[in-house]
N, CA, C and O atoms as CSV, one atom per row, in Angstrom:
chain,resi,resn,atom,element,x,y,z
A,1,MET,N,N,-31.492,69.158,53.963
A,1,MET,CA,C,-30.484,68.200,53.579
A,1,MET,C,C,-29.564,68.871,52.568
A,1,MET,O,O,-30.032,69.477,51.604
A,2,ASP,N,N,-28.272,68.764,52.785
A,2,ASP,CA,C,-27.339,69.424,51.878
A,2,ASP,C,C,-27.059,68.569,50.647
A,2,ASP,O,O,-27.474,67.412,50.571
A,3,LYS,N,N,-26.349,69.158,49.683
A,3,LYS,CA,C,-26.069,68.495,48.399
A,3,LYS,C,C,-25.300,67.188,48.603
A,3,LYS,O,O,-25.569,66.202,47.917
A,4,THR,N,N,-24.351,67.170,49.533
A,4,THR,CA,C,-23.568,65.955,49.794
A,4,THR,C,C,-24.468,64.831,50.294
A,4,THR,O,O,-24.344,63.691,49.846
A,5,SER,N,N,-25.370,65.144,51.215
A,5,SER,CA,C,-26.304,64.134,51.726
A,5,SER,C,C,-27.218,63.644,50.618
A,5,SER,O,O,-27.495,62.449,50.506
A,6,SER,N,N,-27.683,64.576,49.804
A,6,SER,CA,C,-28.561,64.228,48.689
A,6,SER,C,C,-27.869,63.278,47.719
A,6,SER,O,O,-28.454,62.277,47.306
A,7,ASP,N,N,-26.636,63.584,47.356
A,7,ASP,CA,C,-25.878,62.720,46.446
A,7,ASP,C,C,-25.618,61.346,47.066
A,7,ASP,O,O,-25.651,60.333,46.367
A,8,ALA,N,N,-25.362,61.311,48.364
A,8,ALA,CA,C,-25.109,60.039,49.047
A,8,ALA,C,C,-26.359,59.159,49.007
A,8,ALA,O,O,-26.264,57.950,48.792
A,9,ILE,N,N,-27.522,59.762,49.212
A,9,ILE,CA,C,-28.770,58.992,49.163
A,9,ILE,C,C,-29.009,58.475,47.754
A,9,ILE,O,O,-29.347,57.305,47.572
A,10,THR,N,N,-28.839,59.327,46.762
A,10,THR,CA,C,-29.051,58.932,45.373
A,10,THR,C,C,-28.142,57.775,44.987
A,10,THR,O,O,-28.602,56.812,44.374
A,11,SER,N,N,-26.855,57.850,45.333
A,11,SER,CA,C,-25.928,56.776,44.975
A,11,SER,C,C,-26.189,55.513,45.793
A,11,SER,O,O,-25.980,54.404,45.301
A,12,ARG,N,N,-26.642,55.670,47.028
A,12,ARG,CA,C,-26.924,54.530,47.901
A,12,ARG,C,C,-28.060,53.668,47.358
A,12,ARG,O,O,-28.102,52.467,47.624
A,13,PHE,N,N,-28.971,54.257,46.609
A,13,PHE,CA,C,-30.115,53.532,46.090
A,13,PHE,C,C,-30.103,53.410,44.572
A,13,PHE,O,O,-31.148,53.175,43.965
A,14,SER,N,N,-28.951,53.564,43.958
A,14,SER,CA,C,-28.875,53.512,42.489
A,14,SER,C,C,-29.297,52.148,41.934
A,14,SER,O,O,-29.767,52.058,40.799
A,15,ASP,N,N,-29.132,51.095,42.726
A,15,ASP,CA,C,-29.531,49.761,42.269
A,15,ASP,C,C,-31.051,49.608,42.166
A,15,ASP,O,O,-31.538,48.618,41.620
A,16,LEU,N,N,-31.788,50.570,42.679
A,16,LEU,CA,C,-33.250,50.488,42.653
A,16,LEU,C,C,-33.860,51.079,41.383
A,16,LEU,O,O,-35.083,51.089,41.242
A,17,SER,N,N,-33.050,51.563,40.473
A,17,SER,CA,C,-33.575,52.202,39.260
A,17,SER,C,C,-34.638,51.372,38.550
A,17,SER,O,O,-35.677,51.924,38.186
A,18,PRO,N,N,-34.429,50.060,38.332
A,18,PRO,CA,C,-35.486,49.284,37.667
A,18,PRO,C,C,-36.790,49.238,38.467
A,18,PRO,O,O,-37.878,49.278,37.892
A,19,LEU,N,N,-36.673,49.154,39.797
A,19,LEU,CA,C,-37.883,49.150,40.625
A,19,LEU,C,C,-38.584,50.502,40.568
A,19,LEU,O,O,-39.812,50.570,40.503
A,20,LEU,N,N,-37.809,51.561,40.590
A,20,LEU,CA,C,-38.394,52.901,40.518
A,20,LEU,C,C,-39.167,53.082,39.218
A,20,LEU,O,O,-40.275,53.619,39.214
A,21,GLU,N,N,-38.581,52.634,38.127
A,21,GLU,CA,C,-39.230,52.786,36.821
A,21,GLU,C,C,-40.529,51.984,36.746
A,21,GLU,O,O,-41.507,52.441,36.153
A,22,LYS,N,N,-40.543,50.810,37.335
A,22,LYS,CA,C,-41.720,49.931,37.240
A,22,LYS,C,C,-42.801,50.258,38.268
A,22,LYS,O,O,-43.984,50.288,37.929
A,23,TRP,N,N,-42.404,50.509,39.537
A,23,TRP,CA,C,-43.361,50.528,40.644
A,23,TRP,C,C,-43.611,51.893,41.283
A,23,TRP,O,O,-44.659,52.089,41.899
A,24,ALA,N,N,-42.696,52.827,41.157
A,24,ALA,CA,C,-42.783,54.084,41.921
A,24,ALA,C,C,-43.558,55.151,41.160
A,24,ALA,O,O,-43.090,55.711,40.168
A,25,PHE,N,N,-44.766,55.413,41.665
A,25,PHE,CA,C,-45.613,56.451,41.086
A,25,PHE,C,C,-46.228,57.252,42.222
A,25,PHE,O,O,-46.478,56.705,43.296
A,26,PRO,N,N,-46.475,58.533,42.004
A,26,PRO,CA,C,-46.974,59.374,43.089
A,26,PRO,C,C,-48.446,59.154,43.439
A,26,PRO,O,O,-48.870,59.508,44.539
A,27,ALA,N,N,-49.224,58.585,42.541
A,27,ALA,CA,C,-50.662,58.449,42.789
A,27,ALA,C,C,-51.070,56.984,42.914
A,27,ALA,O,O,-50.532,56.109,42.235
A,28,GLU,N,N,-52.025,56.744,43.790
A,28,GLU,CA,C,-52.495,55.381,44.065
A,28,GLU,C,C,-53.011,54.681,42.808
A,28,GLU,O,O,-52.714,53.507,42.591
A,29,ASN,N,N,-53.777,55.387,41.983
A,29,ASN,CA,C,-54.320,54.756,40.785
A,29,ASN,C,C,-53.217,54.301,39.837
A,29,ASN,O,O,-53.355,53.271,39.178
A,30,GLN,N,N,-52.139,55.047,39.763
A,30,GLN,CA,C,-51.006,54.632,38.924
A,30,GLN,C,C,-50.361,53.367,39.482
A,30,GLN,O,O,-50.065,52.434,38.736
A,31,ARG,N,N,-50.148,53.340,40.786
A,31,ARG,CA,C,-49.542,52.153,41.402
A,31,ARG,C,C,-50.467,50.952,41.288
A,31,ARG,O,O,-50.010,49.830,41.072
A,32,SER,N,N,-51.762,51.183,41.431
A,32,SER,CA,C,-52.734,50.087,41.314
A,32,SER,C,C,-52.706,49.482,39.918
A,32,SER,O,O,-52.771,48.262,39.772
A,33,ALA,N,N,-52.611,50.314,38.899
A,33,ALA,CA,C,-52.567,49.807,37.520
A,33,ALA,C,C,-51.358,48.890,37.323
A,33,ALA,O,O,-51.464,47.856,36.664
A,34,VAL,N,N,-50.222,49.264,37.888
A,34,VAL,CA,C,-49.026,48.412,37.796
A,34,VAL,C,C,-49.263,47.106,38.539
A,34,VAL,O,O,-48.946,46.028,38.037
A,35,ARG,N,N,-49.819,47.210,39.728
A,35,ARG,CA,C,-50.065,46.020,40.559
A,35,ARG,C,C,-51.034,45.063,39.878
A,35,ARG,O,O,-50.805,43.853,39.893
A,36,TRP,N,N,-52.104,45.567,39.287
A,36,TRP,CA,C,-53.088,44.700,38.628
A,36,TRP,C,C,-52.501,43.992,37.415
A,36,TRP,O,O,-52.980,42.929,37.020
A,37,GLY,N,N,-51.466,44.577,36.824
A,37,GLY,CA,C,-50.861,43.959,35.649
A,37,GLY,C,C,-49.622,43.138,35.943
A,37,GLY,O,O,-49.021,42.577,35.028
A,38,ALA,N,N,-49.230,43.059,37.210
A,38,ALA,CA,C,-47.987,42.364,37.570
A,38,ALA,C,C,-48.164,40.852,37.561
A,38,ALA,O,O,-49.232,40.325,37.871
A,39,SER,N,N,-47.096,40.182,37.201
A,39,SER,CA,C,-47.072,38.717,37.236
A,39,SER,C,C,-46.524,38.247,38.578
A,39,SER,O,O,-45.975,39.038,39.345
A,40,ALA,N,N,-46.675,36.969,38.852
A,40,ALA,CA,C,-46.150,36.400,40.092
A,40,ALA,C,C,-44.643,36.617,40.196
A,40,ALA,O,O,-44.133,36.905,41.279
A,41,SER,N,N,-43.935,36.483,39.092
A,41,SER,CA,C,-42.477,36.677,39.142
A,41,SER,C,C,-42.123,38.146,39.396
A,41,SER,O,O,-41.113,38.432,40.039
A,42,GLU,N,N,-42.938,39.071,38.903
A,42,GLU,CA,C,-42.679,40.497,39.177
A,42,GLU,C,C,-42.951,40.820,40.638
A,42,GLU,O,O,-42.196,41.578,41.246
A,43,PHE,N,N,-44.014,40.262,41.216
A,43,PHE,CA,C,-44.267,40.451,42.649
A,43,PHE,C,C,-43.110,39.871,43.467
A,43,PHE,O,O,-42.649,40.492,44.425
A,44,GLU,N,N,-42.649,38.688,43.088
A,44,GLU,CA,C,-41.554,38.046,43.831
A,44,GLU,C,C,-40.273,38.864,43.759
A,44,GLU,O,O,-39.600,39.058,44.771
A,45,GLU,N,N,-39.936,39.344,42.572
A,45,GLU,CA,C,-38.722,40.160,42.418
A,45,GLU,C,C,-38.819,41.439,43.249
A,45,GLU,O,O,-37.884,41.793,43.966
A,46,PHE,N,N,-39.951,42.125,43.150
A,46,PHE,CA,C,-40.145,43.367,43.901
A,46,PHE,C,C,-40.025,43.096,45.401
A,46,PHE,O,O,-39.325,43.815,46.114
A,47,TYR,N,N,-40.697,42.079,45.860
A,47,TYR,CA,C,-40.688,41.724,47.275
A,47,TYR,C,C,-39.272,41.374,47.739
A,47,TYR,O,O,-38.821,41.848,48.782
A,48,SER,N,N,-38.587,40.558,46.973
A,48,SER,CA,C,-37.254,40.091,47.399
A,48,SER,C,C,-36.219,41.220,47.415
A,48,SER,O,O,-35.251,41.160,48.173
A,49,LYS,N,N,-36.413,42.229,46.601
A,49,LYS,CA,C,-35.477,43.361,46.600
A,49,LYS,C,C,-35.844,44.414,47.641
A,49,LYS,O,O,-34.968,45.105,48.162
A,50,MET,N,N,-37.109,44.536,47.940
A,50,MET,CA,C,-37.551,45.561,48.888
A,50,MET,C,C,-37.505,45.107,50.341
A,50,MET,O,O,-37.073,45.867,51.208
A,51,MET,N,N,-37.937,43.895,50.621
A,51,MET,CA,C,-38.098,43.450,52.005
A,51,MET,C,C,-36.820,43.581,52.832
A,51,MET,O,O,-36.891,44.067,53.960
A,52,PRO,N,N,-35.660,43.173,52.327
A,52,PRO,CA,C,-34.456,43.280,53.154
A,52,PRO,C,C,-34.072,44.723,53.487
A,52,PRO,O,O,-33.339,44.959,54.448
A,53,ARG,N,N,-34.552,45.681,52.713
A,53,ARG,CA,C,-34.165,47.077,52.901
A,53,ARG,C,C,-35.288,47.930,53.472
A,53,ARG,O,O,-35.112,49.132,53.670
A,54,LEU,N,N,-36.430,47.329,53.735
A,54,LEU,CA,C,-37.584,48.089,54.176
A,54,LEU,C,C,-37.295,48.889,55.449
A,54,LEU,O,O,-37.674,50.057,55.540
A,55,GLY,N,N,-36.641,48.286,56.412
A,55,GLY,CA,C,-36.304,48.994,57.652
A,55,GLY,C,C,-35.448,50.218,57.391
A,55,GLY,O,O,-35.668,51.275,57.982
A,56,GLU,N,N,-34.486,50.076,56.517
A,56,GLU,CA,C,-33.615,51.197,56.144
A,56,GLU,C,C,-34.434,52.326,55.497
A,56,GLU,O,O,-34.234,53.503,55.799
A,57,PHE,N,N,-35.350,51.951,54.613
A,57,PHE,CA,C,-36.177,52.953,53.942
A,57,PHE,C,C,-37.081,53.668,54.940
A,57,PHE,O,O,-37.200,54.892,54.908
A,58,LEU,N,N,-37.714,52.908,55.822
A,58,LEU,CA,C,-38.622,53.508,56.798
A,58,LEU,C,C,-37.877,54.424,57.756
A,58,LEU,O,O,-38.384,55.484,58.124
A,59,GLU,N,N,-36.695,54.032,58.157
A,59,GLU,CA,C,-35.875,54.888,59.027
A,59,GLU,C,C,-35.545,56.197,58.319
A,59,GLU,O,O,-35.649,57.271,58.913
A,60,LEU,N,N,-35.156,56.113,57.084
A,60,LEU,CA,C,-34.815,57.307,56.302
A,60,LEU,C,C,-36.025,58.226,56.148
A,60,LEU,O,O,-35.905,59.446,56.258
A,61,LEU,N,N,-37.175,57.638,55.897
A,61,LEU,CA,C,-38.393,58.433,55.694
A,61,LEU,C,C,-38.960,58.992,56.995
A,61,LEU,O,O,-39.688,59.984,56.974
A,62,SER,N,N,-38.639,58.377,58.111
A,62,SER,CA,C,-39.248,58.746,59.394
A,62,SER,C,C,-38.847,60.134,59.879
A,62,SER,O,O,-39.457,60.649,60.815
A,63,HIS,N,N,-37.866,60.737,59.287
A,63,HIS,CA,C,-37.382,62.043,59.736
A,63,HIS,C,C,-38.149,63.213,59.132
A,63,HIS,O,O,-37.913,64.365,59.493
A,64,ASN,N,N,-39.064,62.922,58.217
A,64,ASN,CA,C,-39.833,63.980,57.554
A,64,ASN,C,C,-41.272,63.529,57.360
A,64,ASN,O,O,-41.519,62.357,57.077
A,65,PRO,N,N,-42.230,64.450,57.509
A,65,PRO,CA,C,-43.602,64.082,57.152
A,65,PRO,C,C,-43.683,63.861,55.644
A,65,PRO,O,O,-42.917,64.475,54.900
A,66,PRO,N,N,-44.589,63.002,55.171
A,66,PRO,CA,C,-44.655,62.702,53.737
A,66,PRO,C,C,-44.792,63.937,52.833
A,66,PRO,O,O,-44.255,63.958,51.725
A,67,ASN,N,N,-45.500,64.948,53.300
A,67,ASN,CA,C,-45.684,66.131,52.454
A,67,ASN,C,C,-44.507,67.102,52.508
A,67,ASN,O,O,-44.546,68.159,51.878
A,68,LYS,N,N,-43.461,66.751,53.254
A,68,LYS,CA,C,-42.273,67.610,53.333
A,68,LYS,C,C,-40.988,66.836,53.062
A,68,LYS,O,O,-39.914,67.234,53.512
A,69,LEU,N,N,-41.096,65.739,52.332
A,69,LEU,CA,C,-39.898,64.953,52.007
A,69,LEU,C,C,-39.010,65.726,51.049
A,69,LEU,O,O,-39.506,66.418,50.160
A,70,PRO,N,N,-37.705,65.615,51.224
A,70,PRO,CA,C,-36.817,66.201,50.219
A,70,PRO,C,C,-36.982,65.437,48.897
A,70,PRO,O,O,-37.286,64.244,48.912
A,71,PRO,N,N,-36.791,66.093,47.787
A,71,PRO,CA,C,-37.035,65.459,46.479
A,71,PRO,C,C,-36.313,64.133,46.276
A,71,PRO,O,O,-36.843,63.246,45.607
A,72,GLU,N,N,-35.122,63.978,46.833
A,72,GLU,CA,C,-34.376,62.737,46.627
A,72,GLU,C,C,-35.004,61.545,47.336
A,72,GLU,O,O,-34.613,60.404,47.089
A,73,LEU,N,N,-35.968,61.792,48.208
A,73,LEU,CA,C,-36.645,60.690,48.895
A,73,LEU,C,C,-38.025,60.372,48.314
A,73,LEU,O,O,-38.665,59.414,48.747
A,74,HIS,N,N,-38.486,61.148,47.355
A,74,HIS,CA,C,-39.813,60.903,46.782
A,74,HIS,C,C,-39.915,59.500,46.190
A,74,HIS,O,O,-40.907,58.807,46.418
A,75,GLY,N,N,-38.911,59.074,45.438
A,75,GLY,CA,C,-38.938,57.743,44.831
A,75,GLY,C,C,-38.965,56.638,45.871
A,75,GLY,O,O,-39.678,55.647,45.711
A,76,ILE,N,N,-38.190,56.802,46.937
A,76,ILE,CA,C,-38.174,55.804,48.012
A,76,ILE,C,C,-39.558,55.744,48.671
A,76,ILE,O,O,-40.074,54.659,48.938
A,77,TYR,N,N,-40.147,56.893,48.927
A,77,TYR,CA,C,-41.484,56.937,49.518
A,77,TYR,C,C,-42.503,56.235,48.614
A,77,TYR,O,O,-43.333,55.459,49.089
A,78,GLN,N,N,-42.433,56.510,47.329
A,78,GLN,CA,C,-43.357,55.880,46.383
A,78,GLN,C,C,-43.141,54.374,46.313
A,78,GLN,O,O,-44.103,53.617,46.183
A,79,LEU,N,N,-41.885,53.930,46.398
A,79,LEU,CA,C,-41.613,52.485,46.426
A,79,LEU,C,C,-42.185,51.839,47.681
A,79,LEU,O,O,-42.751,50.748,47.618
A,80,VAL,N,N,-42.039,52.505,48.813
A,80,VAL,CA,C,-42.572,51.961,50.064
A,80,VAL,C,C,-44.099,51.873,49.985
A,80,VAL,O,O,-44.686,50.892,50.440
A,81,CYS,N,N,-44.740,52.889,49.414
A,81,CYS,CA,C,-46.201,52.828,49.226
A,81,CYS,C,C,-46.563,51.649,48.318
A,81,CYS,O,O,-47.478,50.883,48.619
A,82,ALA,N,N,-45.845,51.513,47.220
A,82,ALA,CA,C,-46.113,50.410,46.286
A,82,ALA,C,C,-45.884,49.064,46.961
A,82,ALA,O,O,-46.636,48.115,46.738
A,83,PHE,N,N,-44.847,48.983,47.784
A,83,PHE,CA,C,-44.563,47.734,48.489
A,83,PHE,C,C,-45.698,47.378,49.443
A,83,PHE,O,O,-46.126,46.226,49.499
A,84,ALA,N,N,-46.183,48.364,50.192
A,84,ALA,CA,C,-47.283,48.107,51.124
A,84,ALA,C,C,-48.516,47.606,50.383
A,84,ALA,O,O,-49.259,46.770,50.898
A,85,GLU,N,N,-48.729,48.109,49.190
A,85,GLU,CA,C,-49.892,47.711,48.399
A,85,GLU,C,C,-49.679,46.361,47.697
A,85,GLU,O,O,-50.638,45.623,47.470
A,86,ALA,N,N,-48.433,46.043,47.355
A,86,ALA,CA,C,-48.139,44.832,46.578
A,86,ALA,C,C,-47.750,43.622,47.436
A,86,ALA,O,O,-47.934,42.483,47.005
A,87,ALA,N,N,-47.224,43.844,48.622
A,87,ALA,CA,C,-46.727,42.737,49.448
A,87,ALA,C,C,-47.766,41.645,49.688
A,87,ALA,O,O,-47.414,40.467,49.619
A,88,PRO,N,N,-49.027,41.977,49.966
A,88,PRO,CA,C,-49.997,40.900,50.183
A,88,PRO,C,C,-50.154,39.963,48.979
A,88,PRO,O,O,-50.473,38.785,49.141
A,89,HIS,N,N,-49.932,40.484,47.797
A,89,HIS,CA,C,-50.068,39.640,46.606
A,89,HIS,C,C,-48.978,38.564,46.584
A,89,HIS,O,O,-49.200,37.458,46.090
A,90,HIS,N,N,-47.828,38.886,47.109
A,90,HIS,CA,C,-46.753,37.892,47.205
A,90,HIS,C,C,-46.945,37.014,48.445
A,90,HIS,O,O,-46.822,35.792,48.364
A,91,GLU,N,N,-47.242,37.626,49.578
A,91,GLU,CA,C,-47.311,36.895,50.845
A,91,GLU,C,C,-48.566,36.032,50.979
A,91,GLU,O,O,-48.505,34.931,51.527
A,92,LEU,N,N,-49.689,36.518,50.487
A,92,LEU,CA,C,-50.966,35.845,50.747
A,92,LEU,C,C,-51.631,35.222,49.536
A,92,LEU,O,O,-52.369,34.246,49.670
A,93,TYR,N,N,-51.381,35.773,48.346
A,93,TYR,CA,C,-52.143,35.366,47.169
A,93,TYR,C,C,-51.295,34.641,46.125
A,93,TYR,O,O,-51.680,34.565,44.958
A,94,LYS,N,N,-50.149,34.112,46.536
A,94,LYS,CA,C,-49.286,33.304,45.659
A,94,LYS,C,C,-48.908,34.024,44.371
A,94,LYS,O,O,-48.784,33.402,43.316
A,95,GLY,N,N,-48.726,35.343,44.465
A,95,GLY,CA,C,-48.299,36.111,43.309
A,95,GLY,C,C,-49.414,36.503,42.367
A,95,GLY,O,O,-49.154,37.022,41.281
A,96,SER,N,N,-50.628,36.269,42.754
A,96,SER,CA,C,-51.758,36.656,41.904
A,96,SER,C,C,-52.051,38.141,42.083
A,96,SER,O,O,-52.028,38.656,43.201
A,97,ALA,N,N,-52.324,38.816,40.987
A,97,ALA,CA,C,-52.715,40.223,41.058
A,97,ALA,C,C,-54.154,40.356,41.551
A,97,ALA,O,O,-54.576,41.433,41.971
A,98,GLU,N,N,-54.892,39.270,41.497
A,98,GLU,CA,C,-56.276,39.265,41.967
A,98,GLU,C,C,-56.316,38.872,43.444
A,98,GLU,O,O,-55.421,38.184,43.935
A,99,VAL,N,N,-57.346,39.306,44.135
A,99,VAL,CA,C,-57.560,38.918,45.523
A,99,VAL,C,C,-58.649,37.852,45.513
A,99,VAL,O,O,-59.786,38.127,45.129
A,100,PRO,N,N,-58.306,36.637,45.934
A,100,PRO,CA,C,-59.292,35.549,45.876
A,100,PRO,C,C,-60.560,35.864,46.670
A,100,PRO,O,O,-60.513,36.505,47.720
A,101,HIS,N,N,-61.685,35.401,46.148
A,101,HIS,CA,C,-62.978,35.511,46.822
A,101,HIS,C,C,-63.353,36.959,47.144
A,101,HIS,O,O,-63.899,37.244,48.210
A,102,SER,N,N,-63.058,37.859,46.223
A,102,SER,CA,C,-63.381,39.269,46.450
A,102,SER,C,C,-63.874,39.903,45.154
A,102,SER,O,O,-63.808,39.298,44.084
A,103,PHE,N,N,-64.355,41.100,45.269
A,103,PHE,CA,C,-64.756,41.857,44.094
A,103,PHE,C,C,-63.514,42.293,43.335
A,103,PHE,O,O,-62.446,42.467,43.922
A,104,ASP,N,N,-63.656,42.467,42.043
A,104,ASP,CA,C,-62.569,43.011,41.244
A,104,ASP,C,C,-62.323,44.448,41.708
A,104,ASP,O,O,-63.235,45.272,41.636
A,105,PRO,N,N,-61.118,44.770,42.181
A,105,PRO,CA,C,-60.864,46.109,42.725
A,105,PRO,C,C,-61.006,47.217,41.685
A,105,PRO,O,O,-61.148,48.384,42.051
A,106,ARG,N,N,-60.971,46.882,40.420
A,106,ARG,CA,C,-61.121,47.905,39.381
A,106,ARG,C,C,-62.547,48.458,39.331
A,106,ARG,O,O,-62.811,49.471,38.684
A,107,ARG,N,N,-63.459,47.776,40.024
A,107,ARG,CA,C,-64.838,48.273,40.096
A,107,ARG,C,C,-64.938,49.524,40.960
A,107,ARG,O,O,-65.871,50.311,40.806
A,108,PHE,N,N,-63.998,49.707,41.852
A,108,PHE,CA,C,-64.031,50.825,42.785
A,108,PHE,C,C,-63.118,51.935,42.284
A,108,PHE,O,O,-62.017,51.675,41.797
A,109,ARG,N,N,-63.575,53.155,42.405
A,109,ARG,CA,C,-62.800,54.298,41.966
A,109,ARG,C,C,-62.461,55.126,43.187
A,109,ARG,O,O,-63.347,55.652,43.862
A,110,ALA,N,N,-61.192,55.237,43.461
A,110,ALA,CA,C,-60.747,56.070,44.589
A,110,ALA,C,C,-60.842,57.532,44.175
A,110,ALA,O,O,-60.207,57.951,43.207
A,111,LEU,N,N,-61.619,58.292,44.894
A,111,LEU,CA,C,-61.785,59.702,44.557
A,111,LEU,C,C,-60.481,60.472,44.687
A,111,LEU,O,O,-60.268,61.459,43.983
A,112,HIS,N,N,-59.618,60.034,45.572
A,112,HIS,CA,C,-58.328,60.672,45.757
A,112,HIS,C,C,-57.220,59.943,44.992
A,112,HIS,O,O,-56.058,60.340,45.077
A,113,GLY,N,N,-57.551,58.906,44.262
A,113,GLY,CA,C,-56.563,58.020,43.669
A,113,GLY,C,C,-55.625,58.615,42.652
A,113,GLY,O,O,-54.589,58.022,42.349
A,114,ASN,N,N,-55.961,59.780,42.112
A,114,ASN,CA,C,-55.053,60.418,41.168
A,114,ASN,C,C,-54.217,61.496,41.815
A,114,ASN,O,O,-53.395,62.132,41.156
A,115,ASP,N,N,-54.423,61.707,43.120
A,115,ASP,CA,C,-53.625,62.679,43.858
A,115,ASP,C,C,-52.359,61.994,44.339
A,115,ASP,O,O,-52.383,60.819,44.705
A,116,PRO,N,N,-51.259,62.722,44.339
A,116,PRO,CA,C,-50.040,62.126,44.909
A,116,PRO,C,C,-50.271,61.758,46.358
A,116,PRO,O,O,-50.954,62.468,47.097
A,117,SER,N,N,-49.681,60.618,46.760
A,117,SER,CA,C,-49.859,60.159,48.146
A,117,SER,C,C,-49.045,60.982,49.097
A,117,SER,O,O,-49.072,60.738,50.304
């Protein structure tokens, strides 16, 4: 991807800066910590800003394997991962960070959870 394409992508997603700062992390354990601490209004805001653009993000990411993404797409990839992990909390659990009738997920330690996804 050339510099012009890179700049176009960066400017195209400049409105996502607050989401990137809050939700986009390279490792699952980092994203999980944000998700466990999120409020219903934070899940709703994240969902409402991401869902309408999800197709656009997936199309953009589909041209490269995750381990070969150009640097300007790393944040988008991390947001999509965070969205996949957070969407059920908005869609199914009424904005609760907890999963009803289940074990506390903090009891489980992902052996790969500190590795970038």
